[in-house]
DSSP file (Angstrom, degrees, kcal/mol; ACC not computed):
  #  RESIDUE AA STRUCTURE BP1 BP2  ACC     N-H-->O    O-->H-N    N-H-->O    O-->H-N    TCO  KAPPA ALPHA  PHI   PSI    X-CA   Y-CA   Z-CA
    1    1 A M              0   0    0      0, 0.0     3,-0.1     0, 0.0     0, 0.0   0.000 360.0 360.0 360.0 130.1   -4.9    2.7   25.0
    2    2 A P        -     0   0    0      0, 0.0     2,-0.2     0, 0.0    92,-0.0  -0.277 360.0 -85.2 -63.5 153.4   -1.6    1.9   23.2
    3    3 A K        -     0   0    0     15,-0.0    92,-2.8     1,-0.0    93,-2.3  -0.429  54.4-166.3 -60.4 126.6   -0.6    4.1   20.3
    4    4 A T  E     -Ab  19  96A   0     15,-1.0    15,-3.0    91,-0.2     2,-0.4  -0.972  11.2-158.5-124.5 130.2   -2.4    2.7   17.3
    5    5 A W  E     -Ab  18  97A   0     91,-2.5    93,-2.5    -2,-0.5     2,-0.5  -0.858   3.9-156.2-103.3 142.1   -1.8    3.5   13.7
    6    6 A V  E     -Ab  17  98A   0     11,-2.6    11,-2.8    -2,-0.4     2,-0.6  -0.978   8.8-163.3-116.0 116.5   -4.3    2.9   11.0
    7    7 A V  E     -Ab  16  99A   0     91,-3.2    93,-3.1    -2,-0.5     2,-0.6  -0.902   5.8-174.1-104.7 117.5   -2.8    2.5    7.5
    8    8 A V  E     +Ab  15 100A   0      7,-2.9     7,-2.9    -2,-0.6     2,-0.3  -0.955  22.3 159.9-113.0 118.2   -5.3    2.9    4.7
    9    9 A A  E     +A   14   0A   0     91,-2.8     2,-0.3    -2,-0.6     5,-0.2  -0.957  26.5 172.6-145.5 155.9   -3.7    2.1    1.3
   10   10 A E        -     0   0    0      3,-2.5     3,-0.3    -2,-0.3    90,-0.0  -0.816  58.6 -78.7-143.0-176.1   -4.1    1.2   -2.3
   11   11 A S  S    S+     0   0    0     -2,-0.3    26,-0.2     1,-0.2    66,-0.1   0.658 127.0  28.3 -67.6 -15.8   -1.6    0.9   -5.2
   12   12 A S  S    S+     0   0    0      1,-0.3    22,-2.8    25,-0.1     2,-0.3   0.495 123.6  29.0-122.8  -6.6   -1.5    4.7   -5.8
   13   13 A R  E     + C   0  33A   0     -3,-0.3    -3,-2.5    20,-0.2     2,-0.3  -0.997  53.4 179.8-155.0 148.1   -2.3    6.3   -2.5
   14   14 A A  E     -AC   9  32A   0     18,-2.1    18,-3.5    -2,-0.3     2,-0.4  -0.994   6.5-164.9-148.5 149.8   -1.9    5.7    1.2
   15   15 A K  E     -AC   8  31A   0     -7,-2.9    -7,-2.9    -2,-0.3     2,-0.5  -0.993   8.3-152.4-134.4 142.6   -2.8    7.6    4.4
   16   16 A I  E     -AC   7  30A   0     14,-2.7    13,-3.5    -2,-0.4    14,-1.5  -0.970  17.3-176.1-117.2 127.7   -1.6    6.9    7.9
   17   17 A F  E     -AC   6  28A   0    -11,-2.8   -11,-2.6    -2,-0.5     2,-0.5  -0.840  19.5-135.3-118.1 155.5   -3.8    7.9   10.8
   18   18 A E  E     -AC   5  27A   0      9,-2.7     9,-2.2    -2,-0.3     2,-0.7  -0.943   8.8-152.8-110.1 135.1   -3.3    7.8   14.5
   19   19 A L  E     +A    4   0A   0    -15,-3.0   -15,-1.0    -2,-0.5     7,-0.1  -0.916  19.4 173.8-106.1 107.9   -6.0    6.5   16.8
   20   20 A K        -     0   0    0     -2,-0.7     2,-0.3     5,-0.4    -1,-0.2   0.949  58.0  -1.0 -85.1 -51.6   -5.6    8.2   20.1
   21   21 A K  S >  S-     0   0    0      4,-0.2     3,-1.5   124,-0.1    -1,-0.2  -0.929  85.4 -79.8-139.1 160.2   -8.6    7.2   22.2
   22   22 A K  T 3  S+     0   0    0     -2,-0.3   123,-0.1     1,-0.3   122,-0.0  -0.356 114.2   8.9 -59.6 137.4  -11.7    5.1   21.9
   23   23 A N  T 3  S+     0   0    0    122,-1.5    -1,-0.3     1,-0.2   122,-0.0   0.739 100.3 122.7  62.3  27.7  -14.5    6.9   20.0
   24   24 A T    <   -     0   0    0     -3,-1.5    -1,-0.2   121,-0.4    -4,-0.0  -0.825  69.1 -92.4-112.4 158.0  -12.3    9.9   19.0
   25   25 A P        -     0   0    0      0, 0.0    -5,-0.4     0, 0.0    -4,-0.2  -0.268  44.4-103.1 -64.5 153.5  -11.7   11.1   15.4
   26   26 A L        -     0   0    0     -7,-0.1     2,-0.6   108,-0.1    -7,-0.2  -0.539  28.7-140.7 -73.4 142.6   -8.7    9.7   13.5
   27   27 A K  E     -C   18   0A   0     -9,-2.2    -9,-2.7    -2,-0.2     2,-0.3  -0.937  15.2-132.8-107.5 118.7   -5.8   12.1   13.2
   28   28 A E  E     +C   17   0A   0     -2,-0.6   -11,-0.3   -11,-0.2     3,-0.1  -0.555  30.0 170.9 -74.1 128.3   -4.1   12.1    9.8
   29   29 A L  E     +     0   0A   0    -13,-3.5     2,-0.3     1,-0.3   -12,-0.2   0.764  61.6   6.9-102.8 -37.0   -0.3   11.8   10.1
   30   30 A K  E     -C   16   0A   0    -14,-1.5   -14,-2.7     2,-0.0     2,-0.4  -0.999  51.2-158.4-154.1 145.0    0.9   11.2    6.6
   31   31 A D  E     -C   15   0A   0     -2,-0.3     2,-0.4   -16,-0.2   -16,-0.2  -0.993  14.8-164.9-127.8 122.6   -0.4   11.1    3.0
   32   32 A F  E     -C   14   0A   0    -18,-3.5   -18,-2.1    -2,-0.4     2,-0.4  -0.878   2.5-168.7-109.0 139.3    1.5    9.2    0.3
   33   33 A L  E     -C   13   0A   0     -2,-0.4   -20,-0.2   -20,-0.2   -21,-0.0  -0.982  10.7-176.2-124.6 141.1    0.9    9.6   -3.4
   34   34 A H    >   +     0   0    0    -22,-2.8     3,-1.6    -2,-0.4     4,-0.4  -0.701   5.2 178.4-133.2  81.0    2.3    7.3   -6.1
   35   35 A P  G >> S+     0   0    0      0, 0.0     3,-1.5     0, 0.0     4,-0.7   0.765  72.9  70.4 -59.4 -28.1    1.2    8.8   -9.4
   36   36 A S  G >4 S+     0   0    0      1,-0.3     3,-0.8     2,-0.2    37,-0.1   0.832  92.7  58.5 -59.6 -31.5    3.0    6.2  -11.5
   37   37 A S  G <4 S+     0   0    0     -3,-1.6    -1,-0.3     1,-0.2   -25,-0.1   0.713 102.9  53.6 -70.9 -19.0    0.5    3.6  -10.4
   38   38 A R  G <4 S+     0   0    0     -3,-1.5    -1,-0.2    -4,-0.4    -2,-0.2   0.583  87.5 102.5 -91.6 -10.4   -2.3    5.7  -11.8
   39   39 A L  S << S-     0   0    0     -3,-0.8     2,-0.1    -4,-0.7    -3,-0.0  -0.309  83.2-100.6 -69.2 155.5   -0.8    6.0  -15.3
   40   40 A H    >>  -     0   0    0      1,-0.1     4,-1.7     4,-0.0     3,-0.8  -0.474  33.8-113.1 -70.9 149.9   -2.1    3.9  -18.2
   41   41 A E  H 3> S+     0   0    0      1,-0.3     4,-2.4     2,-0.2     5,-0.1   0.846 116.9  57.3 -55.3 -36.2    0.1    0.9  -18.9
   42   42 A Q  H 3> S+     0   0    0      1,-0.2     4,-0.6     2,-0.2    -1,-0.3   0.881 105.0  51.1 -64.1 -37.8    1.1    2.4  -22.3
   43   43 A Q  H <4 S+     0   0    0     -3,-0.8     3,-0.4     1,-0.2    -1,-0.2   0.872 112.8  45.7 -67.1 -36.6    2.4    5.5  -20.6
   44   44 A I  H  < S+     0   0    0     -4,-1.7     3,-0.5     1,-0.2    -2,-0.2   0.895 118.8  40.6 -71.4 -40.4    4.5    3.5  -18.2
   45   45 A S  H >< S+     0   0    0     -4,-2.4     3,-1.7    -5,-0.2    -1,-0.2   0.365  81.2 104.0 -93.8   5.9    5.9    1.1  -20.8
   46   46 A S  T 3< S+     0   0    0     -4,-0.6    -1,-0.2    -3,-0.4    -2,-0.1   0.770  84.2  46.8 -62.4 -25.9    6.5    3.6  -23.6
   47   47 A D  T 3  S+     0   0    0     -3,-0.5    -1,-0.3    -4,-0.2    -2,-0.1   0.420  92.1 102.2 -95.3   1.7   10.3    3.6  -23.0
   48   48 A L  S <  S-     0   0    0     -3,-1.7    -3,-0.0     1,-0.1    14,-0.0  -0.458  85.3 -88.5 -82.8 158.1   10.7   -0.2  -22.8
   49   49 A P        -     0   0    0      0, 0.0    14,-0.4     0, 0.0    15,-0.3  -0.295  45.1-135.8 -61.1 149.5   12.0   -2.3  -25.7
   50   50 A G        -     0   0    0      1,-0.3    13,-0.5    12,-0.1     2,-0.1   0.102  45.7 -41.0 -87.9-156.6    9.4   -3.5  -28.2
   51   51 A N        -     0   0    0     11,-0.1     2,-0.3    12,-0.1    -1,-0.3  -0.366  58.0-139.5 -68.8 150.6    8.9   -6.8  -29.8
   52   52 A T        -     0   0    0      9,-0.3     8,-4.2    -3,-0.1     2,-0.4  -0.787   9.4-154.2-108.9 156.5   12.0   -8.7  -30.9
   53   53 A H  B     -E   59   0B   0     -2,-0.3     6,-0.2     6,-0.3     2,-0.1  -0.988   7.6-143.7-129.5 139.3   12.4  -10.8  -34.1
   54   54 A D    >   -     0   0    0      4,-1.8     3,-1.8    -2,-0.4     6,-0.0  -0.290  42.7 -84.9 -90.0-175.3   14.7  -13.6  -34.7
   55   55 A N  T 3  S+     0   0    0      1,-0.3    -1,-0.1     2,-0.1    -2,-0.0   0.685 127.4  55.9 -64.8 -18.1   16.5  -14.4  -38.0
   56   56 A H  T 3  S-     0   0    0      2,-0.1    -1,-0.3     0, 0.0     3,-0.1   0.365 118.4-106.7 -97.5   5.3   13.5  -16.3  -39.3
   57   57 A G    <   +     0   0    0     -3,-1.8     2,-0.4     1,-0.3    -2,-0.1   0.514  69.6 145.3  86.3   5.1   11.1  -13.4  -38.9
   58   58 A Y        -     0   0    0      1,-0.1    -4,-1.8     0, 0.0     2,-0.3  -0.609  48.8-126.1 -79.0 132.7    9.3  -14.8  -35.9
   59   59 A A  B     -E   53   0B   0     -2,-0.4    -6,-0.3    -6,-0.2     2,-0.1  -0.585  24.2-151.8 -78.0 136.1    8.2  -12.2  -33.4
   60   60 A G        -     0   0    0     -8,-4.2     2,-0.1    -2,-0.3     3,-0.1  -0.312  28.4 -79.9 -94.2-176.2    9.3  -12.8  -29.9
   61   61 A H        -     0   0    0    -10,-0.1    -9,-0.3     1,-0.1    -1,-0.2  -0.467  51.3 -93.8 -82.2 155.9    7.6  -11.7  -26.7
   62   62 A K        -     0   0    0     -2,-0.1     3,-0.2   -11,-0.1   -11,-0.1  -0.366  35.5-117.2 -62.8 151.4    7.9   -8.2  -25.3
   63   63 A M  S    S+     0   0    0    -13,-0.5     2,-0.4   -14,-0.4    -1,-0.1   0.875  99.5  15.8 -61.2 -38.9   10.7   -7.9  -22.8
   64   64 A T  S    S-     0   0    0    -15,-0.3    -1,-0.2   -19,-0.1     2,-0.1  -0.991  82.2-124.7-139.7 128.0    8.3   -7.1  -20.0
   65   65 A A     >  -     0   0    0     -2,-0.4     4,-1.5    -3,-0.2     3,-0.3  -0.422  22.8-124.6 -69.5 146.8    4.5   -7.6  -20.0
   66   66 A Q  H  > S+     0   0    0      1,-0.2     4,-2.0     2,-0.2     5,-0.2   0.876 110.6  55.1 -62.6 -38.2    2.5   -4.5  -19.2
   67   67 A T  H  > S+     0   0    0      1,-0.2     4,-2.2     2,-0.2    -1,-0.2   0.876 104.9  54.7 -63.5 -34.3    0.7   -6.1  -16.3
   68   68 A T  H  > S+     0   0    0     -3,-0.3     4,-2.5     2,-0.2    -1,-0.2   0.877 104.7  53.9 -65.2 -36.9    4.0   -6.9  -14.8
   69   69 A I  H  X S+     0   0    0     -4,-1.5     4,-2.2     2,-0.2    -2,-0.2   0.929 109.0  47.8 -63.1 -45.6    5.0   -3.2  -15.0
   70   70 A K  H  X S+     0   0    0     -4,-2.0     4,-2.2     1,-0.2    -2,-0.2   0.904 112.3  49.9 -61.8 -41.2    1.8   -2.2  -13.2
   71   71 A E  H  X S+     0   0    0     -4,-2.2     4,-2.8     1,-0.2    -2,-0.2   0.894 108.7  52.7 -64.3 -39.4    2.5   -4.8  -10.5
   72   72 A Q  H  X S+     0   0    0     -4,-2.5     4,-2.4     2,-0.2    -2,-0.2   0.904 108.9  49.3 -63.7 -40.9    6.1   -3.6  -10.2
   73   73 A E  H  X S+     0   0    0     -4,-2.2     4,-2.0     2,-0.2    -1,-0.2   0.912 112.4  48.5 -63.1 -42.3    4.9    0.0   -9.6
   74   74 A S  H  X S+     0   0    0     -4,-2.2     4,-2.4     2,-0.2    -2,-0.2   0.911 111.9  48.5 -64.5 -43.1    2.4   -1.3   -7.0
   75   75 A M  H  X S+     0   0    0     -4,-2.8     4,-2.1     2,-0.2    -2,-0.2   0.879 109.3  53.8 -64.9 -37.8    5.2   -3.4   -5.3
   76   76 A S  H  X S+     0   0    0     -4,-2.4     4,-1.9     2,-0.2    -1,-0.2   0.908 110.4  46.4 -62.3 -42.4    7.5   -0.3   -5.3
   77   77 A F  H  X S+     0   0    0     -4,-2.0     4,-2.3     2,-0.2     5,-0.2   0.905 110.0  53.0 -67.7 -41.4    4.8    1.8   -3.6
   78   78 A A  H  X S+     0   0    0     -4,-2.4     4,-2.7     1,-0.2    -1,-0.2   0.883 108.2  52.3 -59.8 -37.6    4.1   -1.0   -1.0
   79   79 A K  H  X S+     0   0    0     -4,-2.1     4,-2.6     2,-0.2    -1,-0.2   0.912 107.5  51.3 -64.7 -42.6    7.9   -1.0   -0.3
   80   80 A T  H  X S+     0   0    0     -4,-1.9     4,-1.8     2,-0.2    -2,-0.2   0.926 113.7  43.7 -59.7 -46.4    7.9    2.7    0.3
   81   81 A I  H  X S+     0   0    0     -4,-2.3     4,-2.5     1,-0.2    -2,-0.2   0.927 112.9  52.7 -65.7 -44.2    5.0    2.5    2.7
   82   82 A G  H  X S+     0   0    0     -4,-2.7     4,-2.6     1,-0.2    -2,-0.2   0.894 107.7  51.0 -58.7 -41.7    6.5   -0.6    4.4
   83   83 A Q  H  X S+     0   0    0     -4,-2.6     4,-2.4     2,-0.2    -1,-0.2   0.899 109.8  50.3 -63.5 -40.6    9.8    1.2    5.0
   84   84 A H  H  X S+     0   0    0     -4,-1.8     4,-2.2     2,-0.2    -2,-0.2   0.925 112.0  47.2 -63.0 -44.4    8.0    4.2    6.5
   85   85 A I  H  X S+     0   0    0     -4,-2.5     4,-2.5     1,-0.2    -2,-0.2   0.907 111.2  52.0 -63.5 -42.3    6.1    1.8    8.9
   86   86 A E  H  X S+     0   0    0     -4,-2.6     4,-2.3     2,-0.2    -2,-0.2   0.917 110.1  47.8 -62.1 -44.3    9.3    0.0    9.8
   87   87 A K  H  X S+     0   0    0     -4,-2.4     4,-1.4     1,-0.2    -1,-0.2   0.913 112.2  49.9 -62.7 -42.5   11.1    3.2   10.7
   88   88 A A  H  <>S+     0   0    0     -4,-2.2     5,-2.8     1,-0.2     4,-0.4   0.894 110.1  50.4 -65.0 -39.8    8.2    4.4   12.8
   89   89 A R  H ><5S+     0   0    0     -4,-2.5     3,-1.4     1,-0.2    -1,-0.2   0.923 108.6  51.8 -63.3 -43.3    8.0    1.1   14.6
   90   90 A S  H 3<5S+     0   0    0     -4,-2.3    -1,-0.2     1,-0.3    -2,-0.2   0.779 110.2  49.7 -66.2 -24.8   11.7    1.2   15.4
   91   91 A K  T 3<5S-     0   0    0     -4,-1.4    -1,-0.3    -5,-0.2    -2,-0.2   0.464 116.2-115.9 -89.3  -2.7   11.3    4.7   16.8
   92   92 A G  T < 5 +     0   0    0     -3,-1.4    -3,-0.2    -4,-0.4    -2,-0.1   0.776  67.8 142.8  76.0  26.8    8.4    3.6   19.0
   93   93 A E  S   <S+     0   0    0     -5,-2.8     2,-0.3    -6,-0.1    -4,-0.2   0.665  71.1  14.0 -76.6 -15.3    5.8    5.8   17.2
   94   94 A F        -     0   0    0     -6,-0.4   -90,-0.2    -5,-0.1    -2,-0.1  -0.986  48.0-166.0-151.8 157.6    3.1    3.1   17.5
   95   95 A Q  S    S+     0   0    0    -92,-2.8     2,-0.3    -2,-0.3   -91,-0.2   0.612  81.2  39.6-113.4 -26.0    2.5   -0.1   19.4
   96   96 A Q  E     -b    4   0A   0    -93,-2.3   -91,-2.5    25,-0.0     2,-0.4  -0.922  66.2-158.4-127.7 153.0   -0.5   -1.4   17.4
   97   97 A L  E     -bd   5 121A   0     23,-2.5    25,-2.8    -2,-0.3    26,-1.0  -0.995   6.7-169.3-136.5 133.4   -1.2   -1.4   13.7
   98   98 A I  E     -bd   6 123A   0    -93,-2.5   -91,-3.2    -2,-0.4     2,-0.5  -0.991  13.4-157.6-119.5 128.7   -4.4   -1.7   11.7
   99   99 A L  E     -bd   7 124A   0     24,-2.3    26,-3.1    -2,-0.4     2,-0.4  -0.915  10.3-177.3-110.1 131.4   -4.2   -2.2    7.9
  100  100 A M  E     +bd   8 125A   0    -93,-3.1   -91,-2.8    -2,-0.5    26,-0.2  -0.987  29.3 123.2-126.4 120.0   -7.0   -1.3    5.5
  101  101 A S        -     0   0    0     24,-2.2    27,-0.2    -2,-0.4   -91,-0.2  -0.982  65.3 -81.6-167.5 155.3   -6.4   -2.1    1.9
  102  102 A P     >  -     0   0    0      0, 0.0     4,-2.7     0, 0.0     3,-0.3  -0.391  56.4-105.6 -60.8 150.2   -7.8   -4.0   -1.1
  103  103 A P  H  > S+     0   0    0      0, 0.0     4,-2.0     0, 0.0     5,-0.2   0.843 115.7  50.2 -51.5 -45.0   -6.7   -7.7   -0.9
  104  104 A A  H  > S+     0   0    0      1,-0.2     4,-1.5     2,-0.2     5,-0.1   0.926 116.3  40.7 -63.5 -44.7   -4.0   -7.6   -3.6
  105  105 A F  H  > S+     0   0    0     -3,-0.3     4,-2.7     1,-0.2    -1,-0.2   0.854 109.6  59.8 -73.1 -33.4   -2.3   -4.6   -2.2
  106  106 A L  H  X S+     0   0    0     -4,-2.7     4,-2.5     1,-0.2    -1,-0.2   0.909 105.2  50.3 -58.6 -41.8   -2.7   -5.8    1.3
  107  107 A G  H  X S+     0   0    0     -4,-2.0     4,-1.5    -5,-0.2    -1,-0.2   0.909 110.7  48.3 -62.7 -42.7   -0.7   -8.9    0.4
  108  108 A Q  H  X S+     0   0    0     -4,-1.5     4,-0.5     1,-0.2    -2,-0.2   0.897 112.6  48.8 -64.5 -40.1    2.1   -6.7   -1.2
  109  109 A L  H >< S+     0   0    0     -4,-2.7     3,-1.3     1,-0.2     4,-0.3   0.906 106.8  54.9 -67.1 -42.4    2.2   -4.5    1.9
  110  110 A R  H >< S+     0   0    0     -4,-2.5     3,-1.4     1,-0.3    -1,-0.2   0.863 101.1  60.1 -59.6 -35.7    2.4   -7.4    4.3
  111  111 A K  H 3< S+     0   0    0     -4,-1.5    -1,-0.3     1,-0.3    -2,-0.2   0.716 100.7  56.5 -64.7 -20.3    5.4   -8.8    2.5
  112  112 A Q  T << S+     0   0    0     -3,-1.3     2,-0.4    -4,-0.5    -1,-0.3   0.494  90.5  91.4 -90.4  -4.0    7.3   -5.5    3.2
  113  113 A L  S <  S-     0   0    0     -3,-1.4   -30,-0.1    -4,-0.3   -31,-0.0  -0.740  71.6-128.7-100.4 140.5    6.8   -5.8    7.0
  114  114 A S     >  -     0   0    0     -2,-0.4     4,-3.0   -32,-0.2     5,-0.2  -0.226  30.8-103.5 -74.0 168.9    9.3   -7.4    9.4
  115  115 A R  H  > S+     0   0    0      1,-0.2     4,-2.1     2,-0.2     5,-0.2   0.903 122.3  55.1 -59.6 -41.6    8.3  -10.0   12.0
  116  116 A Q  H  4 S+     0   0    0      1,-0.2     4,-0.4     2,-0.2    -1,-0.2   0.906 113.8  39.9 -60.4 -42.0    8.5   -7.4   14.7
  117  117 A T  H >4 S+     0   0    0      1,-0.2     3,-1.6     2,-0.2     4,-0.4   0.899 110.7  58.3 -73.0 -41.0    6.1   -5.1   12.9
  118  118 A F  H >< S+     0   0    0     -4,-3.0     3,-1.4     1,-0.3    -2,-0.2   0.851  99.3  59.6 -57.9 -35.4    3.9   -8.0   11.8
  119  119 A K  T 3< S+     0   0    0     -4,-2.1    -1,-0.3     1,-0.3    -2,-0.2   0.715  99.5  58.6 -65.9 -20.2    3.3   -8.9   15.4
  120  120 A R  T <  S+     0   0    0     -3,-1.6   -23,-2.5    -4,-0.4     2,-0.5   0.529  76.4 109.4 -89.2  -6.1    1.9   -5.5   16.0
  121  121 A I  E <   +d   97   0A   0     -3,-1.4   -23,-0.2    -4,-0.4     3,-0.1  -0.594  37.1 171.4 -72.3 120.8   -0.9   -5.9   13.5
  122  122 A I  E     +     0   0A   0    -25,-2.8     2,-0.3    -2,-0.5   -24,-0.2   0.575  63.9  13.2-106.4 -13.9   -4.1   -6.2   15.4
  123  123 A S  E     -d   98   0A   0    -26,-1.0   -24,-2.3     2,-0.0     2,-0.4  -0.963  53.9-162.2-161.2 144.1   -6.6   -6.0   12.5
  124  124 A E  E     -d   99   0A   0     -2,-0.3     2,-0.5   -26,-0.2   -24,-0.2  -0.999   8.2-168.9-128.0 129.5   -6.7   -6.2    8.7
  125  125 A I  E     -d  100   0A   0    -26,-3.1   -24,-2.2    -2,-0.4     2,-1.8  -0.968  13.7-149.6-121.7 115.9   -9.6   -4.9    6.8
  126  126 A D        +     0   0    0     -2,-0.5     2,-0.3   -26,-0.2   -26,-0.1  -0.459  57.6 108.3 -90.6  68.0   -9.6   -5.8    3.1
  127  127 A K  S    S-     0   0    0     -2,-1.8     2,-1.0   -25,-0.2    -2,-0.1  -0.977  70.6-121.0-137.4 150.5  -11.5   -2.8    1.7
  128  128 A N        +     0   0    0     -2,-0.3     3,-0.1   -27,-0.2   -27,-0.1  -0.805  50.3 145.4 -93.9 100.8  -10.3    0.2   -0.4
  129  129 A L    >   +     0   0    0     -2,-1.0     3,-2.0  -120,-0.2    -1,-0.1   0.198  28.8 114.2-118.3  13.4  -11.2    3.1    1.8
  130  130 A V  T 3  S+     0   0    0      1,-0.3    -1,-0.1  -121,-0.1  -122,-0.1   0.756  80.7  46.5 -63.5 -25.5   -8.3    5.5    0.9
  131  131 A R  T 3  S+     0   0    0     -3,-0.1    -1,-0.3  -118,-0.1     2,-0.1   0.319  95.7  99.1 -98.2   8.0  -10.6    8.0   -0.7
  132  132 A H  S <  S-     0   0    0     -3,-2.0    -3,-0.1     1,-0.1     0, 0.0  -0.468  82.1 -95.9 -89.0 164.6  -13.1    8.0    2.1
  133  133 A T     >  -     0   0    0     -2,-0.1     4,-2.5     1,-0.1     5,-0.2  -0.374  33.9-110.4 -74.1 157.3  -13.3   10.5    4.9
  134  134 A P  H  > S+     0   0    0      0, 0.0     4,-2.7     0, 0.0     5,-0.2   0.861 120.9  56.6 -55.9 -34.6  -11.6    9.8    8.2
  135  135 A H  H  > S+     0   0    0      2,-0.2     4,-1.7     1,-0.2    -3,-0.0   0.924 108.2  45.8 -63.3 -44.8  -15.1    9.5    9.7
  136  136 A D  H  > S+     0   0    0      2,-0.2     4,-0.7     1,-0.2    -1,-0.2   0.904 113.1  50.1 -63.6 -42.0  -16.0    6.8    7.2
  137  137 A I  H >< S+     0   0    0     -4,-2.5     3,-1.3     1,-0.2     4,-0.4   0.932 108.3  53.0 -61.9 -45.3  -12.7    5.0    7.8
  138  138 A R  H >< S+     0   0    0     -4,-2.7     3,-1.5     1,-0.3    -1,-0.2   0.865 101.9  59.8 -57.4 -38.2  -13.3    5.1   11.5
  139  139 A A  H 3< S+     0   0    0     -4,-1.7    -1,-0.3     1,-0.3    -2,-0.2   0.723 101.0  55.5 -65.1 -21.7  -16.7    3.5   11.1
  140  140 A H  T << S+     0   0    0     -3,-1.3    -1,-0.3    -4,-0.7    -2,-0.2   0.472  85.0 105.4 -90.5  -3.2  -15.0    0.4    9.5
  141  141 A L  S <  S-     0   0    0     -3,-1.5     4,-0.1    -4,-0.4    -3,-0.0  -0.394  89.2 -82.5 -72.6 155.0  -12.7   -0.2   12.5
  142  142 A P    >   -     0   0    0      0, 0.0     3,-2.0     0, 0.0    -1,-0.1  -0.225  47.3-106.8 -54.4 149.9  -13.5   -3.1   14.8
  143  143 A Y  T 3  S+     0   0    0      1,-0.3    -2,-0.1     2,-0.2    -3,-0.0   0.740 113.2  66.4 -56.0 -28.9  -16.2   -2.1   17.4
  144  144 A H  T 3         0   0    0      1,-0.3    -1,-0.3  -122,-0.0  -122,-0.0   0.415 360.0 360.0 -79.3   5.3  -13.7   -2.0   20.3
  145  145 A F    <         0   0    0     -3,-2.0  -122,-1.5    -7,-0.1  -121,-0.4   0.380 360.0 360.0-106.4 360.0  -12.0    1.1   18.8
């Protein structure tokens, strides 16, 4: 069986497992945390500029919407995970890749992967299982693993 990595991720946490043989437990290789994604939007945006006013007293829009800030944090984390996966692929640390993530984050993560890495994806599972046990995660893999 080719070396297979299982990447289980969400916007604030990710785990990378290695799947060695069929019907064997997953081996955790790496655990990523991104605490900024778990902060409340107000905590993230507290240092940003506030509302602006023009000469006529009309209030303008905030420089950056709070939802955009949360999305930026999520994209930043997806980039970090993507870079780790890219380096590992270039070193030959895996031949196959399985991604498990909620749909929105899965899309962000996919954008961070090169064509060469993208070709190695053999399965995508759009569920948030990052806080589950390795046994539970294993149970969600396609039957042939």
